[in-house]
All heavy atoms as an XYZ file, in Angstrom:
774
protein
N     -30.759   -185.487     85.369
C     -30.312   -184.201     84.941
C     -30.652   -184.224     83.434
O     -30.124   -185.182     82.742
C     -29.001   -183.851     85.239
C     -28.577   -182.441     85.027
S     -29.535   -181.073     86.111
C     -29.364   -181.700     87.849
N     -31.351   -183.235     82.806
C     -31.688   -183.256     81.432
C     -30.372   -183.208     80.644
O     -29.392   -182.444     80.923
C     -32.453   -181.994     81.225
C     -33.071   -181.686     82.542
C     -32.108   -182.200     83.518
N     -30.284   -183.959     79.563
C     -29.085   -184.092     78.704
C     -28.575   -182.682     78.321
O     -27.413   -182.382     78.129
C     -29.302   -184.904     77.551
C     -28.063   -185.264     76.736
C     -28.218   -186.276     75.752
O     -28.979   -187.235     75.985
O     -27.854   -186.017     74.625
N     -29.673   -181.810     77.859
C     -29.425   -180.427     77.333
C     -28.548   -179.622     78.418
O     -27.604   -178.965     77.996
C     -30.660   -179.772     76.956
C     -30.315   -178.431     76.269
O     -29.521   -178.356     75.251
O     -30.926   -177.416     76.696
N     -29.041   -179.742     79.611
C     -28.195   -178.922     80.662
C     -26.803   -179.497     80.815
O     -25.753   -178.721     80.993
C     -29.008   -179.110     81.956
C     -30.223   -178.249     82.018
C     -30.852   -178.281     83.347
C     -32.130   -177.365     83.393
N     -32.760   -177.423     84.712
N     -26.711   -180.858     80.659
C     -25.389   -181.376     81.023
C     -24.525   -180.933     79.764
O     -23.226   -180.579     79.897
C     -25.393   -182.897     81.048
C     -24.043   -183.468     80.942
C     -26.147   -183.387     82.322
N     -24.974   -180.958     78.578
C     -24.193   -180.427     77.399
C     -23.863   -179.047     77.617
O     -22.624   -178.658     77.328
C     -25.073   -180.621     76.146
C     -24.388   -180.316     74.915
C     -25.353   -180.593     73.676
N     -24.955   -179.656     72.643
C     -25.408   -178.449     72.414
N     -26.364   -177.952     73.354
N     -25.114   -177.738     71.403
N     -24.725   -178.268     78.010
C     -24.413   -176.815     78.168
C     -23.298   -176.632     79.223
O     -22.460   -175.719     79.026
C     -25.630   -176.057     78.678
C     -26.599   -175.674     77.480
C     -27.752   -174.865     78.113
C     -28.740   -174.523     76.952
N     -29.826   -173.602     77.442
N     -23.504   -177.321     80.248
C     -22.494   -177.225     81.419
C     -21.050   -177.636     80.792
O     -20.053   -176.936     80.954
C     -22.854   -178.111     82.569
C     -21.620   -178.209     83.515
C     -23.925   -177.589     83.308
N     -21.028   -178.709     80.055
C     -19.702   -179.106     79.381
C     -19.118   -177.997     78.537
O     -17.991   -177.823     78.634
N     -19.927   -177.461     77.764
C     -19.386   -176.412     76.728
C     -18.945   -175.165     77.650
O     -17.941   -174.641     77.432
C     -20.533   -175.977     75.807
C     -20.955   -177.062     74.797
C     -22.211   -176.518     74.104
C     -19.871   -177.458     73.916
N     -19.832   -174.787     78.668
C     -19.508   -173.563     79.430
C     -18.239   -173.834     80.241
O     -17.350   -172.947     80.236
C     -20.680   -173.162     80.298
N     -18.107   -174.977     80.855
C     -16.945   -175.215     81.673
C     -15.649   -175.288     80.843
O     -14.521   -174.979     81.361
C     -17.075   -176.423     82.588
C     -18.277   -176.139     83.624
C     -18.340   -177.514     84.487
C     -18.016   -174.961     84.473
N     -15.759   -175.674     79.516
C     -14.654   -175.722     78.802
C     -14.065   -174.372     78.438
O     -12.906   -174.091     78.420
C     -15.006   -176.562     77.434
C     -14.011   -176.810     76.485
C     -13.001   -177.915     76.959
N     -11.966   -177.917     76.017
C     -10.898   -177.293     76.027
N     -10.612   -176.591     77.036
N     -10.012   -177.297     75.036
N     -15.003   -173.352     78.174
C     -14.703   -172.003     78.066
C     -14.151   -171.401     79.315
O     -13.149   -170.712     79.352
C     -15.998   -171.163     77.591
C     -15.558   -169.638     77.598
C     -16.435   -171.534     76.217
N     -14.779   -171.783     80.550
C     -14.176   -171.400     81.754
C     -12.762   -171.883     82.147
O     -12.162   -171.279     82.908
N     -12.385   -172.950     81.400
C     -11.051   -173.467     81.862
C      -9.924   -173.098     80.821
O      -9.025   -173.661     80.656
C     -11.217   -174.986     81.814
O     -11.425   -175.512     80.577
N     -10.247   -171.988     80.107
C      -9.307   -171.283     79.391
C      -9.480   -171.402     77.840
O      -8.711   -170.807     76.998
C      -7.855   -171.587     79.636
O      -7.474   -172.833     79.143
N     -10.347   -172.214     77.334
C     -10.626   -172.302     75.803
C     -11.500   -171.077     75.434
O     -12.394   -170.527     76.240
C     -11.265   -173.619     75.419
N     -11.261   -170.734     74.205
C     -12.186   -169.655     73.637
C     -13.450   -170.141     73.205
O     -13.589   -171.358     72.938
C     -11.388   -168.870     72.448
O     -11.461   -169.830     71.385
N     -14.485   -169.310     72.962
C     -15.743   -169.735     72.442
C     -15.565   -170.424     71.116
O     -16.138   -171.401     70.855
C     -16.744   -168.487     72.261
C     -17.913   -168.770     71.476
C     -17.096   -167.960     73.771
N     -14.734   -169.760     70.368
C     -14.451   -170.435     68.996
C     -13.814   -171.815     69.025
O     -14.224   -172.698     68.319
C     -13.486   -169.291     68.166
C     -14.121   -167.986     67.935
C     -13.969   -167.085     69.096
O     -13.302   -167.341     70.182
O     -14.671   -165.969     69.038
N     -12.871   -171.932     69.903
C     -12.312   -173.249     70.061
C     -13.265   -174.231     70.425
O     -13.185   -175.346     69.929
C     -11.007   -173.075     71.036
C      -9.853   -172.472     70.587
C      -8.887   -172.136     71.706
O      -9.284   -171.980     72.938
O      -7.736   -172.124     71.418
N     -13.978   -173.929     71.479
C     -15.050   -174.877     71.880
C     -16.018   -175.227     70.820
O     -16.450   -176.409     70.633
C     -15.678   -174.405     73.157
C     -16.871   -175.320     73.621
C     -14.695   -174.202     74.342
N     -16.479   -174.203     70.079
C     -17.388   -174.475     69.052
C     -16.870   -175.415     68.037
O     -17.503   -176.422     67.590
C     -17.844   -173.201     68.359
N     -15.546   -175.285     67.661
C     -14.945   -176.060     66.638
C     -14.745   -177.493     67.170
O     -14.998   -178.559     66.488
C     -13.688   -175.498     66.174
C     -12.907   -176.254     65.063
C     -11.615   -175.611     64.701
O     -11.492   -174.319     64.604
O     -10.695   -176.376     64.371
N     -14.283   -177.605     68.460
C     -14.007   -178.843     69.073
C     -15.316   -179.719     69.208
O     -15.260   -180.951     68.931
C     -13.603   -178.612     70.573
C     -12.303   -178.994     70.982
C     -11.909   -178.571     72.387
O     -12.694   -178.859     73.294
O     -11.016   -177.941     72.578
N     -16.418   -179.125     69.420
C     -17.654   -179.850     69.780
C     -18.645   -179.892     68.465
O     -19.722   -180.317     68.593
C     -18.350   -179.393     70.902
C     -17.529   -179.670     72.163
N     -17.687   -180.810     72.946
C     -16.516   -179.019     72.843
C     -16.909   -180.854     73.951
N     -16.222   -179.654     73.943
N     -18.134   -179.227     67.462
C     -18.915   -179.047     66.220
C     -20.347   -178.660     66.379
O     -21.310   -179.166     66.001
C     -19.016   -180.554     65.504
C     -17.527   -181.013     65.103
C     -17.550   -182.346     64.365
O     -18.750   -183.032     64.497
O     -16.557   -182.730     63.949
N     -20.348   -177.373     67.119
C     -21.578   -176.674     67.310
C     -21.325   -175.204     66.998
O     -20.018   -174.767     66.652
C     -21.982   -176.703     68.845
C     -22.286   -178.177     69.267
C     -20.852   -176.239     69.820
N     -22.305   -174.324     66.919
C     -22.047   -173.041     66.495
C     -21.539   -172.174     67.645
O     -21.679   -172.588     68.946
C     -23.379   -172.453     66.029
O     -24.282   -172.162     67.144
N     -20.982   -171.107     67.366
C     -20.506   -170.180     68.451
C     -21.617   -169.730     69.272
O     -21.540   -169.482     70.407
C     -19.772   -169.083     67.813
C     -18.425   -169.593     67.292
C     -17.411   -168.342     66.693
O     -17.783   -167.244     66.952
O     -16.602   -168.653     65.838
N     -22.801   -169.532     68.537
C     -24.037   -169.038     69.339
C     -24.314   -170.066     70.345
O     -24.758   -169.629     71.584
C     -25.022   -168.739     68.444
N     -24.273   -171.337     69.995
C     -24.590   -172.368     70.997
C     -23.626   -172.300     72.240
O     -24.143   -172.500     73.407
C     -24.516   -173.853     70.517
C     -25.622   -174.075     69.421
O     -26.699   -173.366     69.428
O     -25.352   -175.105     68.656
N     -22.344   -172.074     71.954
C     -21.548   -172.062     73.109
C     -21.812   -170.732     73.880
O     -21.755   -170.862     75.171
C     -20.017   -172.005     72.581
C     -19.030   -171.858     73.699
C     -19.727   -173.313     71.798
N     -22.049   -169.593     73.251
C     -22.320   -168.315     74.121
C     -23.585   -168.653     74.814
O     -23.628   -168.368     76.002
C     -22.435   -167.248     73.110
C     -21.085   -166.675     72.713
C     -21.284   -165.271     71.994
N     -21.856   -165.455     70.714
C     -21.151   -165.808     69.585
N     -19.914   -166.015     69.694
N     -21.702   -165.844     68.501
N     -24.576   -169.345     74.325
C     -25.804   -169.625     75.082
C     -25.512   -170.526     76.271
O     -26.110   -170.264     77.365
C     -26.748   -170.362     74.127
C     -28.084   -170.710     74.884
O     -28.817   -169.722     75.360
O     -28.272   -171.868     74.788
N     -24.653   -171.388     76.070
C     -24.292   -172.382     77.117
C     -23.598   -171.553     78.272
O     -23.888   -171.714     79.461
C     -23.387   -173.480     76.782
N     -22.657   -170.643     77.935
C     -21.851   -169.924     78.980
C     -22.843   -168.928     79.648
O     -22.794   -168.853     80.939
C     -20.751   -169.127     78.128
C     -20.100   -168.130     79.085
C     -19.708   -170.209     77.591
N     -23.750   -168.282     78.931
C     -24.685   -167.395     79.588
C     -25.552   -168.182     80.465
O     -25.886   -167.737     81.602
C     -25.438   -166.645     78.468
C     -24.550   -165.646     77.754
C     -25.253   -165.082     76.521
O     -26.563   -165.409     76.265
O     -24.717   -164.322     75.764
N     -26.031   -169.362     80.089
C     -26.949   -170.097     80.881
C     -26.222   -170.517     82.303
O     -26.752   -170.429     83.314
C     -27.431   -171.433     80.225
C     -28.326   -172.180     81.080
C     -29.642   -171.989     81.240
C     -27.895   -173.260     81.918
N     -30.182   -173.028     82.077
C     -29.072   -173.695     82.649
C     -26.749   -173.865     82.215
C     -29.058   -174.833     83.486
C     -26.702   -174.953     83.148
C     -27.811   -175.395     83.823
N     -24.935   -170.935     82.048
C     -24.165   -171.407     83.262
C     -23.932   -170.213     84.180
O     -24.001   -170.350     85.445
C     -22.835   -172.003     82.770
N     -23.641   -169.016     83.637
C     -23.408   -167.853     84.470
C     -24.667   -167.514     85.292
O     -24.532   -166.951     86.448
C     -22.804   -166.768     83.685
N     -25.705   -167.717     84.696
C     -27.043   -167.334     85.294
C     -27.502   -168.487     86.255
O     -28.519   -168.207     87.125
C     -28.118   -167.188     84.255
C     -27.906   -165.830     83.412
C     -28.711   -165.778     82.339
O     -29.715   -166.698     82.050
O     -28.625   -164.799     81.406
N     -26.968   -169.679     86.207
C     -27.492   -170.843     87.007
C     -26.396   -171.669     87.713
O     -26.305   -172.771     87.539
C     -28.287   -171.759     86.125
C     -29.439   -171.124     85.520
N     -29.417   -170.555     84.128
C     -30.733   -171.084     85.808
C     -30.620   -170.124     83.810
N     -31.450   -170.347     84.885
N     -25.528   -170.873     88.479
C     -24.444   -171.616     89.027
C     -24.792   -172.690     89.993
O     -23.968   -173.639     90.135
C     -23.619   -170.430     89.859
C     -24.524   -169.257     89.884
C     -25.642   -169.462     88.728
N     -25.954   -172.610     90.718
C     -26.237   -173.607     91.606
C     -26.480   -174.811     90.901
O     -26.051   -175.998     91.262
C     -27.550   -173.167     92.445
N     -27.327   -174.826     89.722
C     -27.516   -175.968     88.923
C     -26.229   -176.722     88.360
O     -26.119   -177.801     88.256
C     -28.473   -175.637     87.767
C     -29.923   -175.469     88.230
C     -30.782   -175.247     86.990
O     -30.989   -176.328     86.343
O     -31.358   -174.209     86.956
N     -25.327   -175.772     87.885
C     -24.053   -176.224     87.375
C     -23.222   -176.913     88.570
O     -22.732   -177.977     88.255
C     -23.166   -174.958     86.859
C     -21.841   -175.499     86.362
C     -24.022   -174.302     85.691
N     -23.207   -176.364     89.724
C     -22.520   -177.002     90.824
C     -23.140   -178.398     91.118
O     -22.413   -179.352     91.320
C     -22.663   -176.129     92.099
C     -21.766   -175.063     92.092
C     -21.605   -174.303     93.482
N     -20.996   -173.094     93.285
C     -21.600   -171.898     92.995
N     -22.910   -171.872     92.830
N     -20.861   -170.796     92.866
N     -24.491   -178.525     90.882
C     -25.142   -179.780     91.202
C     -24.568   -180.847     90.149
O     -24.384   -181.948     90.412
C     -26.653   -179.622     91.023
C     -27.474   -180.774     91.272
C     -28.987   -180.567     91.372
O     -29.433   -179.508     91.803
O     -29.603   -181.315     90.731
N     -24.611   -180.360     88.871
C     -24.093   -181.280     87.873
C     -22.472   -181.749     88.072
O     -22.264   -182.845     87.921
C     -24.286   -180.681     86.498
C     -25.791   -180.501     86.072
C     -23.584   -181.476     85.364
C     -26.155   -179.692     84.945
N     -21.845   -180.727     88.437
C     -20.350   -181.027     88.776
C     -20.335   -182.057     89.864
O     -19.572   -183.113     89.731
C     -19.586   -179.767     89.144
C     -19.562   -178.822     87.941
C     -18.269   -180.100     89.792
C     -18.961   -177.512     88.209
N     -21.066   -181.938     91.014
C     -21.207   -182.755     92.029
C     -21.542   -184.236     91.722
O     -20.969   -185.242     92.021
C     -22.039   -182.295     93.197
C     -21.399   -181.146     93.880
C     -20.015   -181.297     94.560
O     -19.817   -182.432     95.032
O     -19.275   -180.431     94.535
N     -22.573   -184.280     90.812
C     -23.075   -185.610     90.342
C     -21.984   -186.181     89.441
O     -21.675   -187.502     89.794
C     -24.286   -185.417     89.472
C     -25.553   -185.061     90.240
C     -26.825   -184.889     89.308
O     -26.661   -184.950     88.123
O     -27.756   -184.478     89.962
N     -21.283   -185.589     88.633
C     -20.179   -186.165     87.933
C     -19.009   -186.548     88.829
O     -18.408   -187.663     88.545
C     -19.624   -185.173     86.911
C     -20.635   -184.928     85.700
C     -19.975   -183.881     84.838
N     -20.691   -183.761     83.571
C     -20.372   -182.996     82.566
N     -19.395   -182.212     82.676
N     -21.072   -182.933     81.458
N     -18.649   -185.696     89.824
C     -17.506   -186.002     90.687
C     -17.876   -187.297     91.508
O     -17.113   -188.200     91.749
C     -17.204   -184.870     91.622
N     -19.160   -187.468     91.934
C     -19.640   -188.588     92.767
C     -19.505   -189.915     91.861
O     -19.086   -190.917     92.169
C     -20.986   -188.444     93.208
C     -21.195   -187.547     94.326
C     -22.681   -187.228     94.744
O     -23.472   -187.965     94.307
O     -22.801   -186.241     95.368
N     -19.787   -189.722     90.554
C     -19.714   -190.883     89.623
C     -18.138   -191.296     89.475
O     -17.942   -192.508     89.419
C     -20.284   -190.546     88.300
O     -21.724   -190.316     88.231
N     -17.455   -190.316     89.364
C     -15.933   -190.604     89.196
C     -15.436   -191.360     90.551
O     -14.696   -192.325     90.426
C     -15.117   -189.462     88.974
C     -15.042   -188.839     87.599
C     -14.315   -187.533     87.660
C     -14.336   -189.847     86.637
N     -15.967   -190.843     91.634
C     -15.564   -191.413     92.903
C     -15.913   -192.897     92.974
O     -15.373   -193.777     93.563
C     -16.038   -190.659     94.065
N     -17.200   -193.113     92.568
C     -17.717   -194.457     92.559
C     -16.912   -195.373     91.703
O     -16.677   -196.528     92.036
C     -19.164   -194.566     91.945
C     -20.227   -193.963     93.006
O     -19.813   -193.727     94.234
O     -21.324   -193.638     92.700
N     -16.416   -194.801     90.509
C     -15.545   -195.709     89.663
C     -14.311   -196.029     90.395
O     -13.809   -197.174     90.250
C     -15.377   -194.999     88.369
C     -16.422   -194.838     87.391
C     -15.983   -193.995     86.092
C     -16.810   -196.310     86.845
N     -13.731   -195.015     91.110
C     -12.486   -195.199     91.821
C     -12.564   -196.350     92.786
O     -11.761   -197.185     93.092
C     -12.013   -193.984     92.474
C     -11.549   -193.007     91.378
C     -11.253   -191.503     92.084
O     -11.335   -191.411     93.289
O     -10.924   -190.583     91.210
N     -13.730   -196.428     93.475
C     -13.962   -197.342     94.506
C     -14.201   -198.817     94.089
O     -13.914   -199.708     94.682
C     -15.109   -197.011     95.465
C     -14.952   -195.878     96.289
C     -16.063   -195.647     97.381
N     -17.213   -195.123     96.730
C     -17.566   -193.811     96.716
N     -16.848   -192.903     97.248
N     -18.700   -193.540     96.113
N     -14.469   -199.027     92.759
C     -14.691   -200.251     92.219
C     -13.489   -201.019     91.784
O     -13.529   -202.033     91.516
C     -15.610   -200.099     91.088
C     -17.031   -199.740     91.392
C     -18.044   -199.401     90.187
O     -17.640   -199.862     89.108
O     -19.060   -199.041     90.410
N     -12.396   -200.234     91.781
C     -11.108   -200.936     91.467
C     -10.398   -201.577     92.652
O     -10.454   -201.055     93.707
C     -10.157   -199.927     90.891
C     -10.530   -199.643     89.349
C     -11.511   -198.595     89.013
C     -10.000   -200.340     88.295
C     -11.816   -198.422     87.845
C     -10.368   -200.031     87.080
C     -11.190   -199.070     86.783
O     -11.533   -198.803     85.531
N      -9.856   -202.833     92.446
C      -9.243   -203.435     93.606
C      -7.885   -202.791     94.049
O      -7.444   -201.972     93.312
C      -8.762   -204.716     92.974
C      -8.869   -204.727     91.550
C      -9.902   -203.446     91.182
N      -7.552   -202.959     95.180
C      -6.286   -202.311     95.855
C      -5.086   -202.647     94.939
O      -4.939   -203.597     94.326
N      -4.338   -201.446     94.750
C      -3.203   -201.562     93.988
C      -3.394   -201.373     92.311
O      -2.399   -201.306     91.788
N      -4.661   -201.276     91.992
C      -4.987   -201.007     90.660
C      -5.499   -199.633     90.472
O      -6.531   -199.185     91.030
C      -6.074   -202.001     90.129
C      -6.422   -201.818     88.632
C      -5.447   -203.421     90.366
N      -4.813   -198.855     89.646
C      -5.215   -197.530     89.511
C      -6.440   -197.340     88.396
O      -6.339   -197.989     87.433
C      -4.093   -196.526     88.896
C      -3.023   -196.420     90.084
O      -3.416   -196.420     91.196
O      -1.814   -196.252     89.677
N      -7.468   -196.563     88.661
C      -8.455   -196.390     87.552
C      -7.937   -195.780     86.365
O      -6.827   -195.025     86.415
C      -9.437   -195.470     88.368
C      -8.736   -194.776     89.377
C      -7.582   -195.754     89.849
N      -8.569   -196.036     85.185
C      -8.017   -195.496     83.944
C      -8.269   -194.091     83.718
O      -8.668   -193.522     82.753
C      -8.679   -196.289     82.855
C     -10.017   -196.600     83.504
C      -9.626   -196.795     85.063
N      -8.062   -193.236     84.860
C      -8.280   -191.776     84.788
C      -7.143   -191.073     85.276
O      -6.416   -191.538     86.220
C      -9.589   -191.348     85.667
C     -10.876   -192.157     85.219
C     -11.923   -191.143     85.296
N     -13.198   -191.887     85.092
C     -13.671   -192.000     83.853
N     -12.995   -191.654     82.745
N     -14.875   -192.569     83.741
N      -6.813   -189.900     84.749
C      -5.564   -189.287     85.173
C      -5.926   -188.268     86.412
O      -5.083   -187.765     86.902
C      -5.024   -188.443     84.017
C      -4.556   -189.206     82.849
C      -4.111   -188.389     81.682
O      -3.973   -187.145     81.878
O      -3.767   -188.944     80.630
N      -7.138   -188.300     86.745
C      -7.536   -187.341     87.812
C      -8.436   -188.124     88.827
O      -9.188   -188.980     88.512
C      -8.251   -186.160     87.197
C      -9.594   -186.617     86.469
C     -10.145   -185.338     85.878
O      -9.805   -184.150     85.947
N     -11.266   -185.501     85.296
N      -8.392   -187.661     90.010
C      -9.320   -188.049     91.031
C     -10.600   -187.460     90.877
O     -10.717   -186.349     90.333
C      -8.661   -187.939     92.379
O      -8.654   -186.678     92.737
N     -11.643   -187.864     91.697
C     -12.895   -187.088     91.699
C     -12.674   -185.728     92.330
O     -13.306   -184.784     91.946
C     -13.873   -187.993     92.454
N     -11.873   -185.735     93.311
C     -11.533   -184.390     94.073
C     -10.920   -183.372     93.100
O     -11.275   -182.276     93.128
C     -10.791   -184.554     95.341
N      -9.878   -183.826     92.335
C      -9.310   -182.963     91.267
C     -10.285   -182.576     90.235
O     -10.312   -181.410     89.910
C      -8.212   -183.738     90.569
C      -7.016   -184.079     91.431
O      -6.887   -183.393     92.545
O      -6.320   -184.969     91.101
N     -11.151   -183.452     89.848
C     -12.186   -183.059     88.868
C     -13.059   -182.030     89.365
O     -13.399   -180.974     88.779
C     -12.978   -184.271     88.441
C     -14.190   -183.945     87.654
C     -14.109   -183.821     86.327
C     -15.482   -183.844     88.215
C     -15.235   -183.432     85.462
C     -16.579   -183.560     87.467
C     -16.449   -183.346     86.091
O     -17.556   -182.909     85.443
N     -13.492   -182.188     90.609
C     -14.412   -181.198     91.287
C     -13.795   -179.929     91.408
O     -14.403   -178.881     90.957
C     -14.921   -181.774     92.587
C     -15.813   -180.725     93.370
C     -16.131   -181.365     94.767
N     -16.965   -182.515     94.740
C     -16.591   -183.781     95.128
N     -15.324   -183.906     95.627
N     -17.328   -184.759     95.098
N     -12.607   -179.843     91.867
C     -11.880   -178.582     92.030
C     -11.697   -177.772     90.803
O     -11.936   -176.569     90.688
C     -10.430   -178.982     92.628
C      -9.686   -177.534     92.953
C      -8.348   -177.821     93.595
O      -8.297   -178.938     94.352
O      -7.391   -177.196     93.468
N     -11.256   -178.576     89.585
C     -11.112   -177.901     88.429
C     -12.330   -177.465     87.796
O     -12.406   -176.341     87.231
C     -10.422   -178.885     87.354
C      -8.920   -178.978     87.398
C      -8.281   -179.675     86.279
N      -9.192   -180.090     85.201
C      -9.570   -181.298     84.996
N      -9.334   -182.206     85.874
N     -10.511   -181.695     84.005
N     -13.378   -178.158     87.898
C     -14.597   -177.769     87.384
C     -15.298   -176.547     88.132
O     -15.812   -175.616     87.461
C     -15.721   -178.919     87.431
C     -15.303   -180.014     86.415
C     -15.123   -179.642     84.974
O     -14.387   -178.829     84.609
N     -16.037   -180.298     84.249
N     -15.132   -176.561     89.436
C     -15.546   -175.353     90.247
C     -14.847   -174.159     89.887
O     -15.400   -173.018     89.825
C     -15.593   -175.730     91.687
C     -16.589   -176.820     92.155
C     -16.410   -177.093     93.670
C     -18.083   -176.349     91.842
N     -13.555   -174.259     89.676
C     -12.703   -173.094     89.305
C     -13.162   -172.638     87.915
O     -13.346   -171.376     87.734
C     -11.263   -173.522     89.175
C     -10.647   -173.642     90.550
C      -9.214   -174.275     90.511
O      -8.635   -174.475     89.406
O      -8.613   -174.399     91.653
N     -13.491   -173.515     86.979
C     -13.958   -173.114     85.614
C     -15.249   -172.403     85.805
O     -15.536   -171.415     85.144
C     -14.097   -174.427     84.697
N     -16.169   -172.892     86.740
C     -17.549   -172.214     86.878
C     -17.236   -170.845     87.395
O     -17.937   -169.960     86.946
C     -18.344   -173.035     87.841
C     -19.657   -172.428     88.264
C     -20.490   -172.122     87.082
C     -20.373   -173.276     89.373
N     -16.355   -170.648     88.388
C     -16.051   -169.291     88.827
C     -15.618   -168.427     87.813
O     -16.112   -167.296     87.827
C     -15.128   -169.468     90.005
C     -15.538   -170.086     91.278
C     -14.398   -170.236     92.311
O     -13.387   -169.587     92.301
O     -14.633   -171.133     93.123
N     -14.741   -168.814     86.970
C     -14.327   -168.075     85.797
C     -15.533   -167.733     84.885
O     -15.539   -166.498     84.475
C     -13.277   -168.881     85.014
O     -12.960   -168.143     83.814
N     -16.382   -168.604     84.617
C     -17.501   -168.284     83.638
C     -18.459   -167.291     84.446
O     -18.828   -166.245     83.751
C     -18.331   -169.602     83.441
C     -19.749   -169.314     82.824
C     -17.703   -170.494     82.504
N     -18.731   -167.451     85.682
C     -19.587   -166.568     86.358
C     -18.891   -165.143     86.451
O     -19.495   -164.031     86.201
C     -19.999   -166.940     87.866
C     -20.514   -165.912     88.554
C     -20.834   -168.295     87.759
N     -17.644   -164.999     86.704
C     -16.879   -163.735     86.777
C     -16.944   -163.132     85.359
O     -17.046   -161.915     85.266
C     -15.477   -164.146     87.192
C     -14.751   -162.958     87.942
C     -13.393   -163.328     88.416
N     -12.559   -164.341     87.785
C     -12.346   -165.543     88.111
N     -12.933   -166.060     89.241
N     -11.582   -166.339     87.387
N     -16.718   -163.795     84.347
C     -16.509   -163.232     83.032
C     -17.736   -162.911     82.332
O     -17.852   -162.061     81.492
C     -15.648   -164.207     82.244
C     -14.167   -164.188     82.598
C     -13.387   -165.261     81.963
N     -13.545   -165.394     80.563
C     -13.305   -166.492     79.805
N     -12.800   -167.524     80.478
N     -13.441   -166.589     78.491
N     -18.890   -163.649     82.552
C     -20.015   -163.619     81.805
C     -21.338   -163.302     82.453
O     -22.370   -163.175     81.966
C     -20.214   -164.898     81.077
C     -19.084   -165.226     80.126
C     -18.166   -166.101     80.506
C     -19.209   -164.655     78.822
C     -17.136   -166.435     79.603
C     -18.070   -165.053     77.888
C     -17.010   -165.853     78.310
N     -21.287   -162.801     83.776
C     -22.444   -162.376     84.440
C     -22.490   -160.956     84.768
O     -21.444   -160.382     84.561
C     -22.776   -163.338     85.667
O     -21.655   -163.183     86.675
């Protein structure tokens, strides 16, 4: 997946998970126009965003499987939790910006 798309998805889903465009721009040291562009792109390409979410969730699941029994991975969320939260954020972006 091209890095630019992954970056856009990260910015857009941050807005979709309750942060404002302004907050995300400040957090990531990008312009508000960049964040709006990312949100608009995500709203117009939900299938591609879902694909990126799935790839990330699979990577998290792989990390979880590499830990021996009784040892928790250094993440506060499971791959399933990550997938669910990100898909909810995507739904919010599509609802609000398309």
